C-alpha positions as CSV (number, residue, x, y, z in Angstrom):
1,M,-2.7,44.3,-5.7
2,Q,-5.6,46.2,-7.5
3,R,-9.1,45.2,-6.4
4,S,-12.2,44.4,-8.4
5,Q,-15.5,45.9,-7.6
6,V,-18.1,45.0,-10.4
7,S,-20.0,47.8,-11.8
8,A,-23.8,47.1,-11.8
9,E,-24.3,49.1,-14.4
10,T,-21.9,47.4,-16.8
11,H,-23.0,44.0,-15.7
12,Q,-26.6,43.9,-14.4
13,P,-29.5,44.7,-16.5
14,K,-33.2,46.0,-15.5
15,V,-35.1,42.4,-15.4
16,S,-38.5,42.3,-17.0
17,N,-40.9,39.5,-18.3
18,K,-41.8,41.7,-21.4
19,S,-40.5,40.8,-24.6
20,E,-37.6,42.7,-25.9
21,S,-37.0,42.1,-29.6
22,T,-34.1,43.4,-32.0
23,G,-35.2,43.1,-35.6
24,G,-38.5,41.1,-34.8
25,K,-36.0,38.4,-32.9
26,M,-35.7,38.0,-29.5
27,T,-32.3,38.1,-28.3
28,S,-30.6,34.8,-26.8
29,T,-29.8,36.9,-23.7
30,K,-33.2,38.1,-23.1
31,H,-34.1,34.3,-23.3
32,L,-31.9,33.4,-20.8
33,I,-32.8,36.1,-18.6
34,D,-36.3,35.3,-18.8
35,D,-35.6,31.7,-17.9
36,I,-33.6,32.9,-14.8
37,T,-36.4,35.2,-13.7
38,S,-39.0,32.6,-14.0
39,I,-37.0,30.1,-12.0
40,L,-36.4,32.9,-9.2
41,E,-40.3,33.5,-9.1
42,H,-40.9,29.8,-8.3
43,L,-38.4,29.4,-5.8
44,P,-39.6,29.1,-2.5
45,D,-39.4,32.4,-0.5
46,L,-36.4,31.6,1.6
47,M,-34.6,30.5,-1.4
48,S,-34.9,33.6,-3.2
49,K,-33.5,35.9,-0.5
50,P,-30.0,36.5,0.6
51,I,-28.2,34.4,2.8
52,T,-28.1,35.8,6.3
53,A,-27.2,34.9,9.8
54,D,-31.1,34.7,10.5
55,N,-31.6,32.0,7.7
56,Y,-28.8,30.2,6.6
57,Q,-29.5,27.1,8.6
58,E,-33.1,26.9,7.1
59,K,-31.2,27.4,3.7
60,R,-29.1,24.4,4.2
61,V,-32.0,22.4,4.8
62,A,-34.1,23.8,2.1
63,Y,-31.1,23.4,-0.5
64,S,-30.5,19.8,0.5
65,V,-34.3,18.8,0.1
66,I,-34.1,20.7,-3.4
67,A,-30.9,18.8,-4.2
68,A,-32.3,15.5,-3.1
69,E,-35.5,16.1,-5.4
70,M,-33.3,17.0,-8.4
71,A,-31.3,13.9,-7.9
72,K,-34.4,11.7,-8.2
73,E,-35.0,13.2,-11.8
74,H,-31.4,12.1,-12.8
75,P,-31.3,8.9,-14.9
76,P,-28.7,6.5,-13.4
77,I,-25.2,6.6,-14.5
78,E,-24.2,3.3,-15.3
79,G,-20.6,1.9,-15.1
80,I,-19.5,4.2,-12.2
81,E,-18.4,2.8,-8.6
82,T,-18.0,5.1,-5.4
83,R,-15.8,4.5,-2.9
84,E,-16.4,6.5,0.4
85,L,-12.8,7.3,2.1
86,T,-11.6,9.6,5.0
87,A,-8.8,12.2,5.1
88,K,-7.4,13.4,8.2
89,N,-7.0,16.9,8.8
90,A,-3.7,17.4,10.2
91,Q,-4.5,20.6,12.0
92,D,-7.1,19.2,14.2
93,G,-7.7,15.5,13.4
94,F,-11.0,15.9,11.8
95,E,-11.6,13.1,9.3
96,V,-13.0,14.4,6.5
97,P,-15.3,12.6,3.9
98,L,-14.2,11.9,0.4
99,F,-16.4,10.1,-2.0
100,L,-14.2,8.9,-5.1
101,H,-16.3,8.2,-8.3
102,F,-14.6,6.1,-10.9
103,P,-15.3,3.6,-13.7
104,T,-16.0,0.5,-12.9
105,D,-14.0,-1.3,-15.5
106,A,-10.8,0.6,-14.8
107,T,-7.8,-1.2,-14.9
108,A,-4.7,1.3,-15.1
109,P,-3.9,4.3,-12.9
110,L,-6.5,7.0,-13.7
111,P,-6.2,10.7,-13.9
112,C,-8.0,12.2,-10.8
113,L,-10.0,15.4,-10.5
114,L,-10.4,16.7,-6.9
115,W,-14.0,18.6,-6.8
116,I,-15.0,21.0,-4.4
117,H,-18.6,22.1,-4.1
118,G,-20.1,25.6,-3.9
119,G,-22.4,27.3,-1.6
120,G,-20.8,30.5,-0.5
121,Y,-18.4,28.4,2.4
122,I,-21.9,28.0,4.3
123,I,-23.9,25.7,2.2
124,G,-23.8,22.7,-0.1
125,S,-22.4,19.3,0.2
126,A,-20.6,16.6,-1.5
127,E,-23.8,14.8,-2.3
128,S,-25.2,17.7,-4.0
129,D,-22.7,17.7,-6.7
130,G,-22.3,13.9,-6.8
131,Y,-24.1,13.5,-10.1
132,M,-22.1,16.0,-12.1
133,A,-19.0,14.2,-10.4
134,K,-20.1,10.9,-11.9
135,Q,-21.0,12.2,-15.2
136,I,-17.4,13.6,-15.7
137,A,-15.8,10.2,-14.5
138,L,-17.7,8.4,-16.9
139,T,-17.2,10.8,-20.0
140,L,-13.6,11.4,-19.3
141,N,-12.6,7.9,-18.1
142,C,-11.0,9.6,-14.7
143,A,-11.7,9.3,-11.1
144,V,-13.4,12.3,-9.4
145,A,-13.2,12.7,-5.8
146,V,-15.5,14.9,-4.2
147,V,-14.7,16.6,-0.6
148,D,-17.1,17.1,1.9
149,Y,-15.6,19.9,3.7
150,R,-16.9,21.4,6.8
151,L,-18.9,24.6,6.4
152,A,-18.8,28.1,8.1
153,P,-19.6,30.0,10.1
154,E,-19.2,26.9,12.5
155,Y,-15.9,26.1,10.9
156,S,-14.4,29.2,9.9
157,Y,-10.7,29.4,7.9
158,P,-8.6,27.7,7.9
159,A,-10.7,24.3,8.6
160,P,-12.6,24.4,5.4
161,L,-9.4,25.0,3.1
162,Q,-7.4,22.3,5.5
163,D,-10.1,19.7,4.8
164,C,-9.5,19.8,1.2
165,Y,-5.7,19.9,1.4
166,A,-6.4,16.8,3.6
167,A,-8.5,15.3,0.6
168,L,-5.6,16.2,-1.9
169,N,-2.8,14.8,0.6
170,L,-4.7,11.5,0.4
171,I,-5.0,11.1,-3.1
172,M,-1.4,11.7,-3.7
173,S,-0.4,9.4,-0.8
174,D,-2.3,6.7,-1.7
175,A,-2.4,7.0,-5.3
176,E,-1.2,3.6,-6.1
177,S,-3.9,1.9,-3.9
178,L,-6.6,3.9,-5.2
179,M,-5.4,3.5,-9.2
180,I,-4.5,7.0,-9.5
181,D,-2.2,8.7,-11.5
182,K,-0.4,11.2,-9.3
183,N,0.8,13.1,-12.2
184,K,-2.4,13.6,-13.4
185,V,-4.3,15.2,-10.5
186,A,-6.3,18.4,-11.1
187,I,-8.4,20.5,-9.2
188,L,-11.9,21.9,-9.9
189,G,-14.1,24.3,-7.8
190,V,-17.3,25.9,-8.3
191,S,-18.2,29.2,-6.5
192,A,-16.8,29.2,-3.2
193,G,-15.4,25.8,-4.1
194,G,-13.2,27.7,-6.8
195,G,-12.0,30.2,-4.2
196,L,-10.9,27.0,-2.0
197,A,-9.5,25.2,-4.9
198,A,-7.4,28.9,-5.9
199,G,-6.4,28.9,-2.3
200,L,-5.7,25.2,-2.5
201,S,-3.3,25.6,-5.4
202,L,-1.6,28.3,-3.9
203,L,-1.2,26.4,-0.6
204,N,0.1,23.0,-2.3
205,R,2.5,25.2,-4.4
206,D,4.0,26.7,-1.1
207,E,4.1,23.5,1.2
208,A,3.2,20.1,-0.3
209,G,4.3,20.6,-3.9
210,H,2.4,18.0,-5.3
211,N,2.6,18.1,-9.3
212,L,-0.9,19.3,-9.8
213,C,-1.7,19.2,-13.8
214,G,-4.5,21.8,-13.8
215,Q,-7.2,23.7,-11.9
216,V,-10.6,24.6,-13.0
217,L,-12.4,27.6,-11.3
218,V,-15.9,27.8,-12.1
219,Y,-17.2,31.7,-11.3
220,P,-14.8,31.2,-8.2
221,M,-15.4,33.5,-5.0
222,L,-12.0,34.6,-4.7
223,D,-11.9,38.6,-3.3
224,D,-12.9,39.1,0.3
225,T,-13.1,42.9,-0.5
226,N,-15.9,42.7,-3.3
227,V,-18.6,43.0,-0.3
228,A,-19.9,46.6,-0.9
229,P,-23.6,47.1,-0.3
230,P,-25.7,48.0,-3.5
231,S,-25.9,51.7,-4.1
232,N,-29.2,51.4,-5.6
233,P,-32.0,48.8,-6.2
234,D,-30.4,47.8,-9.7
235,D,-26.9,47.2,-7.9
236,D,-27.5,43.7,-7.1
237,F,-27.0,40.4,-8.8
238,F,-29.0,37.4,-9.4
239,I,-28.7,34.3,-7.5
240,W,-25.7,35.6,-5.4
241,Q,-26.4,38.9,-3.9
242,R,-24.0,41.4,-2.2
243,A,-25.9,40.6,1.1
244,S,-25.0,36.8,0.7
245,N,-21.7,37.4,-0.4
246,L,-21.0,39.9,2.8
247,F,-22.2,36.9,5.0
248,G,-20.2,34.4,3.2
249,W,-17.1,36.1,3.5
250,Q,-17.7,37.3,7.1
251,S,-18.6,33.4,8.1
252,Y,-15.5,32.0,6.4
253,L,-13.0,34.4,7.7
254,G,-14.5,34.9,11.3
255,G,-12.2,37.1,13.5
256,L,-10.1,37.4,10.5
257,F,-12.6,39.3,8.2
258,G,-11.4,42.9,7.2
259,Q,-7.9,42.2,8.3
260,P,-5.3,44.0,5.9
261,D,-2.7,40.9,6.4
262,L,-5.0,38.0,5.3
263,Q,-3.1,35.0,4.2
264,I,-3.5,34.6,0.4
265,Y,-4.8,31.1,0.8
266,A,-7.9,32.5,2.4
267,A,-8.6,34.7,-0.3
268,A,-6.5,33.9,-3.6
269,A,-7.3,37.6,-5.0
270,R,-4.9,39.0,-2.4
271,A,-2.0,36.7,-3.9
272,A,0.7,39.2,-5.6
273,D,2.7,36.2,-6.7
274,L,0.5,33.5,-8.7
275,S,3.7,32.1,-10.5
276,G,4.1,28.1,-10.3
277,L,0.8,27.5,-10.4
278,P,-0.8,24.9,-12.5
279,K,-2.4,25.5,-16.1
280,S,-5.6,27.1,-15.2
281,L,-9.3,27.3,-16.8
282,V,-11.7,30.2,-15.4
283,L,-15.0,30.6,-16.4
284,V,-17.8,33.2,-15.5
285,G,-20.9,35.1,-16.7
286,D,-21.0,38.6,-17.1
287,L,-24.1,39.0,-15.1
288,D,-22.4,37.5,-11.9
289,L,-21.0,39.8,-9.0
290,F,-17.7,37.7,-9.4
291,A,-17.1,38.7,-13.0
292,G,-14.8,41.6,-12.2
293,E,-12.5,39.5,-9.7
294,D,-12.3,36.5,-11.8
295,I,-11.2,38.4,-15.0
296,L,-8.6,40.2,-13.1
297,Y,-7.3,37.0,-11.4
298,A,-7.3,35.2,-14.8
299,G,-5.5,38.3,-16.1
300,N,-2.9,38.1,-13.2
301,L,-2.3,34.2,-13.8
302,I,-1.6,35.0,-17.5
303,K,0.9,37.8,-16.2
304,A,2.4,35.3,-13.9
305,G,3.1,32.9,-16.9
306,V,0.6,30.6,-15.8
307,P,-1.1,28.8,-19.2
308,T,-4.8,30.3,-18.9
309,D,-8.0,29.8,-20.4
310,L,-10.7,32.7,-19.6
311,H,-14.2,32.3,-20.9
312,V,-16.6,35.0,-20.0
313,Y,-20.4,34.2,-21.1
314,S,-22.3,37.0,-21.9
315,G,-26.1,37.2,-20.5
316,V,-25.7,34.8,-17.9
317,C,-25.6,35.2,-14.0
318,H,-23.9,33.2,-11.1
319,G,-25.1,29.3,-11.4
320,F,-26.0,29.6,-14.9
321,D,-24.8,26.1,-15.8
322,G,-27.2,24.6,-13.1
323,I,-30.1,27.0,-13.7
324,A,-30.2,26.6,-17.4
325,P,-28.4,23.5,-18.1
326,T,-29.7,23.2,-21.6
327,S,-28.9,26.6,-22.8
328,A,-26.1,27.4,-25.2
329,P,-23.8,29.2,-22.8
330,A,-24.4,26.2,-20.1
331,Q,-23.3,23.4,-22.7
332,R,-20.4,25.5,-23.6
333,C,-19.3,25.7,-20.4
334,K,-19.5,21.9,-20.2
335,Q,-18.0,21.3,-23.2
336,E,-14.8,23.6,-22.6
337,I,-14.5,21.9,-18.9
338,E,-14.5,18.6,-20.7
339,I,-11.8,19.8,-23.2
340,F,-9.6,21.2,-20.9
341,L,-9.6,18.3,-18.5
342,T,-9.1,16.0,-21.7
343,D,-5.9,18.0,-22.6
344,I,-4.5,18.4,-19.2
345,F,-5.2,14.4,-18.5
346,G,-3.8,13.3,-21.9
């Protein structure tokens, strides 16, 4: 299967704080790049640097502190309850935390979205994505289960994926008691969570055979071979740099990193056969390191006969919807996810 290497000359402009205009009007892309640059300049020094073996533990702590501070600014979401569940990992017996958010007044089995958070396989938590999950549960009148899978490098593949698999199996096996419609279960993954979601869809197809109605891959981290170092100072990317990507894949794959016969469940971009997967939505920005691999994966889904929506947003980087949530691309991304989920849950 052909591998994707994103061209920095195509996808990564030089960033300047100086105004650039066309016909007297500043472009929307320039506005967003200025927003991103401003945010990066105000981040603590640790958070603006690539993730490495020397700083990943500090980054985890810093990320959790930032997430907690952001959570304080969110208005409370009324009408949503949360149940804390555990799903047993069949491989090693680990009890995986799972947070099930659902409308308080639900009286019938609900569609359910299994949410897998991002963080390069090495940072992040279910708690950090809890607010967004609750919003979707309220807006779409569905259940959203956020899985708190174990992180690399302490727990390398297959542990994080098997944690997600355990969560999916619990949702399906206990659907009746959880008031979930097992015919309307989908998976959503963000960044590394998108990689786990893609791997989980493949694993489910080949092993459990649960009837998933869809998968949403938000700038997913799919290709373990997209780890080439930058060739020049401009050959790098906002938020998720090549150095971080290399460390993320090395951490997640452990001793399997670089192996030619890596399982497709570990890096979905390696899958030659994508047939039989559920209807898919793939979203990515054109300034994202993952743009090339995500576009290629969406194309391969289409070639395999999988109904697939692909949205590429111009002028935005990795994590754009969290960095600039009020921007037009972020709002479109949110709307398109809701439209897709409404369709498959209908």
